[in-house]
PDB file of N, CA, C and O in Angstrom:
ATOM      1  N   MET A   1       0.822  -1.196   0.000  1.00  0.00           N
ATOM      2  CA  MET A   1       0.000   0.000   0.000  1.00  0.00           C
ATOM      3  C   MET A   1       0.864   1.257   0.000  1.00  0.00           C
ATOM      4  O   MET A   1       0.545   2.235  -0.676  1.00  0.00           O
ATOM      5  N   GLU A   2       1.950   1.230   0.753  1.00  0.00           N
ATOM      6  CA  GLU A   2       2.804   2.412   0.794  1.00  0.00           C
ATOM      7  C   GLU A   2       3.344   2.745  -0.587  1.00  0.00           C
ATOM      8  O   GLU A   2       3.438   3.915  -0.958  1.00  0.00           O
ATOM      9  N   SER A   3       3.696   1.723  -1.340  1.00  0.00           N
ATOM     10  CA  SER A   3       4.202   1.937  -2.690  1.00  0.00           C
ATOM     11  C   SER A   3       3.122   2.565  -3.573  1.00  0.00           C
ATOM     12  O   SER A   3       3.399   3.497  -4.329  1.00  0.00           O
ATOM     13  N   PHE A   4       1.889   2.053  -3.478  1.00  0.00           N
ATOM     14  CA  PHE A   4       0.794   2.609  -4.275  1.00  0.00           C
ATOM     15  C   PHE A   4       0.584   4.088  -3.956  1.00  0.00           C
ATOM     16  O   PHE A   4       0.482   4.909  -4.868  1.00  0.00           O
ATOM     17  N   PHE A   5       0.520   4.433  -2.670  1.00  0.00           N
ATOM     18  CA  PHE A   5       0.285   5.829  -2.299  1.00  0.00           C
ATOM     19  C   PHE A   5       1.439   6.724  -2.723  1.00  0.00           C
ATOM     20  O   PHE A   5       1.229   7.882  -3.083  1.00  0.00           O
ATOM     21  N   SER A   6       2.640   6.200  -2.684  1.00  0.00           N
ATOM     22  CA  SER A   6       3.792   6.965  -3.164  1.00  0.00           C
ATOM     23  C   SER A   6       3.644   7.265  -4.651  1.00  0.00           C
ATOM     24  O   SER A   6       3.845   8.398  -5.087  1.00  0.00           O
ATOM     25  N   HIS A   7       3.290   6.232  -5.433  1.00  0.00           N
ATOM     26  CA  HIS A   7       3.077   6.432  -6.871  1.00  0.00           C
ATOM     27  C   HIS A   7       1.921   7.395  -7.120  1.00  0.00           C
ATOM     28  O   HIS A   7       2.016   8.280  -7.971  1.00  0.00           O
ATOM     29  N   LEU A   8       0.849   7.225  -6.391  1.00  0.00           N
ATOM     30  CA  LEU A   8      -0.321   8.096  -6.549  1.00  0.00           C
ATOM     31  C   LEU A   8       0.061   9.560  -6.353  1.00  0.00           C
ATOM     32  O   LEU A   8      -0.275  10.412  -7.176  1.00  0.00           O
ATOM     33  N   LYS A   9       0.756   9.842  -5.275  1.00  0.00           N
ATOM     34  CA  LYS A   9       1.113  11.234  -4.980  1.00  0.00           C
ATOM     35  C   LYS A   9       2.083  11.801  -6.007  1.00  0.00           C
ATOM     36  O   LYS A   9       1.900  12.926  -6.473  1.00  0.00           O
ATOM     37  N   THR A  10       3.113  11.036  -6.366  1.00  0.00           N
ATOM     38  CA  THR A  10       4.129  11.580  -7.264  1.00  0.00           C
ATOM     39  C   THR A  10       3.690  11.637  -8.720  1.00  0.00           C
ATOM     40  O   THR A  10       4.183  12.474  -9.477  1.00  0.00           O
ATOM     41  N   GLU A  11       2.761  10.754  -9.132  1.00  0.00           N
ATOM     42  CA  GLU A  11       2.350  10.717 -10.532  1.00  0.00           C
ATOM     43  C   GLU A  11       1.015  11.400 -10.805  1.00  0.00           C
ATOM     44  O   GLU A  11       0.799  11.907 -11.906  1.00  0.00           O
ATOM     45  N   ALA A  12       0.118  11.422  -9.826  1.00  0.00           N
ATOM     46  CA  ALA A  12      -1.230  11.922 -10.100  1.00  0.00           C
ATOM     47  C   ALA A  12      -1.585  13.196  -9.350  1.00  0.00           C
ATOM     48  O   ALA A  12      -2.540  13.877  -9.725  1.00  0.00           O
ATOM     49  N   LEU A  13      -0.845  13.537  -8.306  1.00  0.00           N
ATOM     50  CA  LEU A  13      -1.245  14.703  -7.523  1.00  0.00           C
ATOM     51  C   LEU A  13      -0.204  15.811  -7.522  1.00  0.00           C
ATOM     52  O   LEU A  13      -0.522  16.947  -7.875  1.00  0.00           O
ATOM     53  N   TYR A  14       1.012  15.516  -7.140  1.00  0.00           N
ATOM     54  CA  TYR A  14       2.028  16.565  -7.002  1.00  0.00           C
ATOM     55  C   TYR A  14       2.322  17.347  -8.280  1.00  0.00           C
ATOM     56  O   TYR A  14       2.555  18.553  -8.198  1.00  0.00           O
ATOM     57  N   PRO A  15       2.324  16.719  -9.460  1.00  0.00           N
ATOM     58  CA  PRO A  15       2.658  17.494 -10.670  1.00  0.00           C
ATOM     59  C   PRO A  15       1.582  18.515 -11.078  1.00  0.00           C
ATOM     60  O   PRO A  15       1.816  19.330 -11.970  1.00  0.00           O
ATOM     61  N   TYR A  16       0.431  18.477 -10.445  1.00  0.00           N
ATOM     62  CA  TYR A  16      -0.682  19.324 -10.875  1.00  0.00           C
ATOM     63  C   TYR A  16      -1.050  20.340  -9.810  1.00  0.00           C
ATOM     64  O   TYR A  16      -0.840  20.119  -8.617  1.00  0.00           O
ATOM     65  N   ASP A  17      -1.596  21.444 -10.254  1.00  0.00           N
ATOM     66  CA  ASP A  17      -2.070  22.489  -9.350  1.00  0.00           C
ATOM     67  C   ASP A  17      -3.554  22.227  -9.074  1.00  0.00           C
ATOM     68  O   ASP A  17      -4.429  22.783  -9.737  1.00  0.00           O
ATOM     69  N   ILE A  18      -3.814  21.377  -8.093  1.00  0.00           N
ATOM     70  CA  ILE A  18      -5.182  20.967  -7.777  1.00  0.00           C
ATOM     71  C   ILE A  18      -5.814  22.015  -6.868  1.00  0.00           C
ATOM     72  O   ILE A  18      -5.259  22.372  -5.828  1.00  0.00           O
ATOM     73  N   ARG A  19      -6.988  22.503  -7.279  1.00  0.00           N
ATOM     74  CA  ARG A  19      -7.620  23.603  -6.555  1.00  0.00           C
ATOM     75  C   ARG A  19      -8.946  23.241  -5.898  1.00  0.00           C
ATOM     76  O   ARG A  19      -9.571  24.088  -5.259  1.00  0.00           O
ATOM     77  N   SER A  20      -9.382  21.997  -6.046  1.00  0.00           N
ATOM     78  CA  SER A  20     -10.648  21.617  -5.414  1.00  0.00           C
ATOM     79  C   SER A  20     -10.631  20.131  -5.055  1.00  0.00           C
ATOM     80  O   SER A  20      -9.858  19.345  -5.603  1.00  0.00           O
ATOM     81  N   ILE A  21     -11.492  19.782  -4.138  1.00  0.00           N
ATOM     82  CA  ILE A  21     -11.638  18.386  -3.737  1.00  0.00           C
ATOM     83  C   ILE A  21     -12.130  17.550  -4.916  1.00  0.00           C
ATOM     84  O   ILE A  21     -11.698  16.411  -5.089  1.00  0.00           O
ATOM     85  N   GLU A  22     -13.026  18.105  -5.725  1.00  0.00           N
ATOM     86  CA  GLU A  22     -13.568  17.386  -6.874  1.00  0.00           C
ATOM     87  C   GLU A  22     -12.468  17.047  -7.878  1.00  0.00           C
ATOM     88  O   GLU A  22     -12.424  15.939  -8.413  1.00  0.00           O
ATOM     89  N   GLU A  23     -11.590  18.002  -8.126  1.00  0.00           N
ATOM     90  CA  GLU A  23     -10.492  17.762  -9.056  1.00  0.00           C
ATOM     91  C   GLU A  23      -9.538  16.707  -8.497  1.00  0.00           C
ATOM     92  O   GLU A  23      -9.075  15.839  -9.237  1.00  0.00           O
ATOM     93  N   ALA A  24      -9.245  16.775  -7.214  1.00  0.00           N
ATOM     94  CA  ALA A  24      -8.385  15.766  -6.582  1.00  0.00           C
ATOM     95  C   ALA A  24      -9.027  14.392  -6.682  1.00  0.00           C
ATOM     96  O   ALA A  24      -8.353  13.412  -7.001  1.00  0.00           O
ATOM     97  N   GLN A  25     -10.317  14.311  -6.414  1.00  0.00           N
ATOM     98  CA  GLN A  25     -11.025  13.032  -6.486  1.00  0.00           C
ATOM     99  C   GLN A  25     -11.004  12.484  -7.900  1.00  0.00           C
ATOM    100  O   GLN A  25     -10.788  11.288  -8.101  1.00  0.00           O
ATOM    101  N   ARG A  26     -11.226  13.349  -8.883  1.00  0.00           N
ATOM    102  CA  ARG A  26     -11.213  12.910 -10.283  1.00  0.00           C
ATOM    103  C   ARG A  26      -9.838  12.372 -10.664  1.00  0.00           C
ATOM    104  O   ARG A  26      -9.740  11.324 -11.301  1.00  0.00           O
ATOM    105  N   ARG A  27      -8.784  13.075 -10.283  1.00  0.00           N
ATOM    106  CA  ARG A  27      -7.429  12.623 -10.598  1.00  0.00           C
ATOM    107  C   ARG A  27      -7.114  11.289  -9.912  1.00  0.00           C
ATOM    108  O   ARG A  27      -6.483  10.417 -10.509  1.00  0.00           O
ATOM    109  N   ILE A  28      -7.551  11.132  -8.671  1.00  0.00           N
ATOM    110  CA  ILE A  28      -7.316   9.882  -7.942  1.00  0.00           C
ATOM    111  C   ILE A  28      -8.054   8.732  -8.609  1.00  0.00           C
ATOM    112  O   ILE A  28      -7.486   7.655  -8.788  1.00  0.00           O
ATOM    113  N   GLU A  29      -9.307   8.946  -8.978  1.00  0.00           N
ATOM    114  CA  GLU A  29     -10.084   7.898  -9.644  1.00  0.00           C
ATOM    115  C   GLU A  29      -9.462   7.515 -10.982  1.00  0.00           C
ATOM    116  O   GLU A  29      -9.391   6.332 -11.317  1.00  0.00           O
ATOM    117  N   GLU A  30      -9.010   8.510 -11.752  1.00  0.00           N
ATOM    118  CA  GLU A  30      -8.364   8.233 -13.032  1.00  0.00           C
ATOM    119  C   GLU A  30      -7.074   7.446 -12.826  1.00  0.00           C
ATOM    120  O   GLU A  30      -6.769   6.531 -13.592  1.00  0.00           O
ATOM    121  N   TYR A  31      -6.321   7.804 -11.791  1.00  0.00           N
ATOM    122  CA  TYR A  31      -5.064   7.111 -11.539  1.00  0.00           C
ATOM    123  C   TYR A  31      -5.312   5.668 -11.103  1.00  0.00           C
ATOM    124  O   TYR A  31      -4.592   4.766 -11.530  1.00  0.00           O
ATOM    125  N   ILE A  32      -6.310   5.440 -10.267  1.00  0.00           N
ATOM    126  CA  ILE A  32      -6.626   4.076  -9.844  1.00  0.00           C
ATOM    127  C   ILE A  32      -7.014   3.228 -11.050  1.00  0.00           C
ATOM    128  O   ILE A  32      -6.599   2.074 -11.155  1.00  0.00           O
ATOM    129  N   ASP A  33      -7.807   3.791 -11.960  1.00  0.00           N
ATOM    130  CA  ASP A  33      -8.173   3.069 -13.174  1.00  0.00           C
ATOM    131  C   ASP A  33      -6.927   2.753 -13.997  1.00  0.00           C
ATOM    132  O   ASP A  33      -6.754   1.624 -14.454  1.00  0.00           O
ATOM    133  N   PHE A  34      -6.062   3.744 -14.186  1.00  0.00           N
ATOM    134  CA  PHE A  34      -4.808   3.529 -14.914  1.00  0.00           C
ATOM    135  C   PHE A  34      -3.955   2.473 -14.226  1.00  0.00           C
ATOM    136  O   PHE A  34      -3.426   1.575 -14.881  1.00  0.00           O
ATOM    137  N   TYR A  35      -3.820   2.577 -12.916  1.00  0.00           N
ATOM    138  CA  TYR A  35      -2.965   1.678 -12.136  1.00  0.00           C
ATOM    139  C   TYR A  35      -3.417   0.229 -12.268  1.00  0.00           C
ATOM    140  O   TYR A  35      -2.583  -0.674 -12.335  1.00  0.00           O
ATOM    141  N   ASN A  36      -4.704   0.000 -12.307  1.00  0.00           N
ATOM    142  CA  ASN A  36      -5.227  -1.363 -12.387  1.00  0.00           C
ATOM    143  C   ASN A  36      -5.378  -1.892 -13.806  1.00  0.00           C
ATOM    144  O   ASN A  36      -5.238  -3.093 -14.037  1.00  0.00           O
ATOM    145  N   ASN A  37      -5.660  -1.015 -14.751  1.00  0.00           N
ATOM    146  CA  ASN A  37      -6.036  -1.481 -16.090  1.00  0.00           C
ATOM    147  C   ASN A  37      -5.012  -1.241 -17.185  1.00  0.00           C
ATOM    148  O   ASN A  37      -5.048  -1.931 -18.203  1.00  0.00           O
ATOM    149  N   ASN A  38      -4.107  -0.298 -17.018  1.00  0.00           N
ATOM    150  CA  ASN A  38      -3.219   0.054 -18.129  1.00  0.00           C
ATOM    151  C   ASN A  38      -1.734  -0.020 -17.813  1.00  0.00           C
ATOM    152  O   ASN A  38      -0.918  -0.125 -18.729  1.00  0.00           O
ATOM    153  N   ARG A  39      -1.369   0.032 -16.557  1.00  0.00           N
ATOM    154  CA  ARG A  39       0.034   0.116 -16.170  1.00  0.00           C
ATOM    155  C   ARG A  39       0.688  -1.255 -16.250  1.00  0.00           C
ATOM    156  O   ARG A  39       0.377  -2.144 -15.458  1.00  0.00           O
ATOM    157  N   ALA A  40       1.590  -1.423 -17.202  1.00  0.00           N
ATOM    158  CA  ALA A  40       2.301  -2.687 -17.346  1.00  0.00           C
ATOM    159  C   ALA A  40       3.321  -2.824 -16.222  1.00  0.00           C
ATOM    160  O   ALA A  40       4.010  -1.867 -15.869  1.00  0.00           O
ATOM    161  N   GLN A  41       3.404  -4.030 -15.667  1.00  0.00           N
ATOM    162  CA  GLN A  41       4.342  -4.283 -14.577  1.00  0.00           C
ATOM    163  C   GLN A  41       5.357  -5.339 -14.996  1.00  0.00           C
ATOM    164  O   GLN A  41       5.004  -6.369 -15.570  1.00  0.00           O
ATOM    165  N   ARG A  42       6.591  -5.069 -14.705  1.00  0.00           N
ATOM    166  CA  ARG A  42       7.665  -5.988 -15.058  1.00  0.00           C
ATOM    167  C   ARG A  42       7.449  -7.355 -14.395  1.00  0.00           C
ATOM    168  O   ARG A  42       7.627  -8.391 -15.036  1.00  0.00           O
ATOM    169  N   LYS A  43       7.066  -7.357 -13.120  1.00  0.00           N
ATOM    170  CA  LYS A  43       6.911  -8.635 -12.406  1.00  0.00           C
ATOM    171  C   LYS A  43       5.711  -9.444 -12.887  1.00  0.00           C
ATOM    172  O   LYS A  43       5.588 -10.622 -12.548  1.00  0.00           O
ATOM    173  N   LEU A  44       4.830  -8.837 -13.665  1.00  0.00           N
ATOM    174  CA  LEU A  44       3.672  -9.537 -14.234  1.00  0.00           C
ATOM    175  C   LEU A  44       3.864  -9.788 -15.725  1.00  0.00           C
ATOM    176  O   LEU A  44       2.897  -9.839 -16.485  1.00  0.00           O
ATOM    177  N   ASN A  45       5.118  -9.944 -16.134  1.00  0.00           N
ATOM    178  CA  ASN A  45       5.462 -10.177 -17.549  1.00  0.00           C
ATOM    179  C   ASN A  45       4.945  -9.062 -18.450  1.00  0.00           C
ATOM    180  O   ASN A  45       4.446  -9.316 -19.546  1.00  0.00           O
ATOM    181  N   LYS A  46       5.068  -7.835 -17.980  1.00  0.00           N
ATOM    182  CA  LYS A  46       4.688  -6.629 -18.723  1.00  0.00           C
ATOM    183  C   LYS A  46       3.196  -6.564 -19.045  1.00  0.00           C
ATOM    184  O   LYS A  46       2.792  -5.977 -20.049  1.00  0.00           O
ATOM    185  N   LEU A  47       2.386  -7.174 -18.182  1.00  0.00           N
ATOM    186  CA  LEU A  47       0.932  -7.090 -18.316  1.00  0.00           C
ATOM    187  C   LEU A  47       0.394  -6.160 -17.240  1.00  0.00           C
ATOM    188  O   LEU A  47       1.013  -5.988 -16.191  1.00  0.00           O
ATOM    189  N   ALA A  48      -0.750  -5.568 -17.501  1.00  0.00           N
ATOM    190  CA  ALA A  48      -1.451  -4.797 -16.482  1.00  0.00           C
ATOM    191  C   ALA A  48      -2.050  -5.788 -15.480  1.00  0.00           C
ATOM    192  O   ALA A  48      -2.306  -6.936 -15.843  1.00  0.00           O
ATOM    193  N   PRO A  49      -2.279  -5.377 -14.234  1.00  0.00           N
ATOM    194  CA  PRO A  49      -2.829  -6.291 -13.235  1.00  0.00           C
ATOM    195  C   PRO A  49      -4.118  -6.988 -13.672  1.00  0.00           C
ATOM    196  O   PRO A  49      -4.280  -8.184 -13.428  1.00  0.00           O
ATOM    197  N   VAL A  50      -5.025  -6.269 -14.306  1.00  0.00           N
ATOM    198  CA  VAL A  50      -6.287  -6.874 -14.755  1.00  0.00           C
ATOM    199  C   VAL A  50      -6.021  -7.919 -15.835  1.00  0.00           C
ATOM    200  O   VAL A  50      -6.628  -8.989 -15.820  1.00  0.00           O
ATOM    201  N   GLU A  51      -5.129  -7.622 -16.761  1.00  0.00           N
ATOM    202  CA  GLU A  51      -4.795  -8.580 -17.815  1.00  0.00           C
ATOM    203  C   GLU A  51      -4.176  -9.847 -17.212  1.00  0.00           C
ATOM    204  O   GLU A  51      -4.484 -10.961 -17.636  1.00  0.00           O
ATOM    205  N   TYR A  52      -3.317  -9.665 -16.238  1.00  0.00           N
ATOM    206  CA  TYR A  52      -2.672 -10.801 -15.590  1.00  0.00           C
ATOM    207  C   TYR A  52      -3.695 -11.681 -14.877  1.00  0.00           C
ATOM    208  O   TYR A  52      -3.648 -12.905 -15.001  1.00  0.00           O
ATOM    209  N   ARG A  53      -4.615 -11.075 -14.137  1.00  0.00           N
ATOM    210  CA  ARG A  53      -5.657 -11.845 -13.450  1.00  0.00           C
ATOM    211  C   ARG A  53      -6.554 -12.566 -14.453  1.00  0.00           C
ATOM    212  O   ARG A  53      -6.922 -13.721 -14.239  1.00  0.00           O
ATOM    213  N   ASN A  54      -6.905 -11.894 -15.537  1.00  0.00           N
ATOM    214  CA  ASN A  54      -7.745 -12.539 -16.559  1.00  0.00           C
ATOM    215  C   ASN A  54      -7.032 -13.717 -17.194  1.00  0.00           C
ATOM    216  O   ASN A  54      -7.651 -14.739 -17.489  1.00  0.00           O
ATOM    217  N   GLN A  55      -5.734 -13.575 -17.404  1.00  0.00           N
ATOM    218  CA  GLN A  55      -4.947 -14.659 -17.984  1.00  0.00           C
ATOM    219  C   GLN A  55      -4.911 -15.862 -17.044  1.00  0.00           C
ATOM    220  O   GLN A  55      -4.977 -17.004 -17.498  1.00  0.00           O
ATOM    221  N   LEU A  56      -4.807 -15.615 -15.749  1.00  0.00           N
ATOM    222  CA  LEU A  56      -4.793 -16.713 -14.782  1.00  0.00           C
ATOM    223  C   LEU A  56      -6.155 -17.403 -14.677  1.00  0.00           C
ATOM    224  O   LEU A  56      -6.235 -18.612 -14.460  1.00  0.00           O
ATOM    225  N   ALA A  57      -7.215 -16.620 -14.833  1.00  0.00           N
ATOM    226  CA  ALA A  57      -8.572 -17.163 -14.700  1.00  0.00           C
ATOM    227  C   ALA A  57      -9.001 -17.968 -15.925  1.00  0.00           C
ATOM    228  O   ALA A  57      -9.903 -18.801 -15.838  1.00  0.00           O
ATOM    229  N   ALA A  58      -8.362 -17.721 -17.056  1.00  0.00           N
ATOM    230  CA  ALA A  58      -8.750 -18.405 -18.308  1.00  0.00           C
ATOM    231  C   ALA A  58      -8.270 -19.826 -18.360  1.00  0.00           C
ATOM    232  O   ALA A  58      -8.517 -20.526 -19.342  1.00  0.00           O
TER     233      ALA A  58
END
């Protein structure tokens, strides 16, 4: 979890000038979607977490 929050802050929050709770929430939701569905991970053979789970379930 600490690693996820570190990535969230450095990639989705700190680079932007966030001026409202709604904007912060939108960025967090977008990042969570990216983190689970699009971000390729070396330890998962360069698959996104969802792709890896689907491959195991098939």
